[in-house]
C-alpha positions in Angstrom: 0.0 0.0 0.0 2.7 2.5 0.9 4.6 1.7 -2.3 1.5 2.5 -4.3 1.0 5.8 -2.5 4.6 6.7 -3.3 4.2 5.6 -6.9 1.2 7.9 -7.3 3.0 10.7 -5.5 6.0 10.5 -7.8 3.9 10.1 -10.9 2.0 13.3 -10.0 5.3 15.1 -9.4 6.6 13.8 -12.7 3.5 15.1 -14.5 3.7 18.5 -12.8 7.3 18.8 -13.7 6.3 18.4 -17.4 6.9 14.7 -17.8 10.6 15.0 -18.4 12.8 12.0 -17.7 12.1 8.3 -18.1 8.7 7.1 -17.1 10.0 3.6 -16.6 12.2 4.8 -13.7 9.2 5.9 -11.6 8.7 2.5 -9.9 12.4 2.6 -8.9 12.2 6.2 -7.7 9.1 5.3 -5.7 10.9 2.4 -4.1 13.7 4.7 -3.1 11.1 7.2 -1.8 9.6 4.5 0.3 13.1 3.6 1.7 13.5 7.3 2.6 10.2 7.2 4.4 11.4 4.2 6.4 14.7 5.9 7.2 12.8 9.0 8.4 10.5 6.9 10.6 13.4 5.1 12.1 15.2 8.3 12.8 12.1 9.6 14.6 11.8 6.4 16.6 15.5 6.7 17.7 15.0 10.3 18.7 11.9 9.5 20.8 13.7 6.6 22.4 16.6 8.8 23.3 14.4 11.5 24.8 12.2 9.0 26.7 15.3 7.3 28.1 16.3 10.6 29.8 12.8 11.9 30.8 10.8 8.8 31.9 12.4 5.4 31.3 9.8 3.7 33.4 6.8 4.7 31.3 4.8 2.1 29.2 5.5 4.3 26.2 9.3 3.8 26.7 9.0 0.0 26.8 7.1 0.0 23.5 9.5 2.4 21.8 12.5 0.4 23.2 11.1 -2.9 21.9 10.8 -1.3 18.4 14.1 0.5 18.5 16.4 -2.0 20.2 16.9 -4.3 17.3 18.4 -1.4 15.3 20.4 0.0 18.2 21.9 -3.3 19.4 24.6 -3.5 16.7 25.7 0.0 17.4 25.7 -0.6 21.2 28.3 -3.4 20.6 30.5 -1.1 18.5 30.2 2.2 20.4 31.5 2.1 24.0 29.8 3.9 26.9 31.5 7.3 27.5 31.1 8.5 31.0 28.1 6.1 31.5 26.3 7.7 28.5 25.2 5.5 25.6 26.1 7.2 22.4 24.8 4.5 20.1 21.6 6.4 19.2 23.8 9.2 17.8 25.8 6.7 15.7 22.6 5.2 14.4 21.2 8.6 13.6 24.4 9.5 11.7 24.2 6.3 9.6 20.5 7.0 8.9 21.2 10.5 7.8 23.9 9.3 5.5 21.5 6.7 4.1 18.9 9.5 3.6 21.4 11.6 1.7 22.3 8.7 -0.5 18.7 7.9 -1.3 18.0 11.6 -2.1 21.0 11.7 -4.4 19.8 8.6 -6.2 16.3 10.0 -6.7 17.7 13.3 -8.0 19.9 11.6 -10.5 17.1 9.4 -11.8 14.5 12.2 -12.0 16.6 14.6 -14.1 
């Protein structure tokens, strides 16, 4: 469903832009757009997890967000050591996610023009 919404979005953008570029690349551009959406959602999840861990780590919301975010944070927690008792793995994950977002945006731009 999300892929179809992205496909319609990029098709409309393609039409508004004058229909320049290859129409056959729209499914690929839409797939990359969906990947960008996932990266943005994961970034928001990590930010909420980091903020909740400082504000109220005993809340039910924190346990839900932690269960969703821990599979992505665990590899970074193994690589990034604690510094002064502070876990910097969310920052490392956010950095990787931002880099992925930039790569996806660059791919889309190169395919759209």
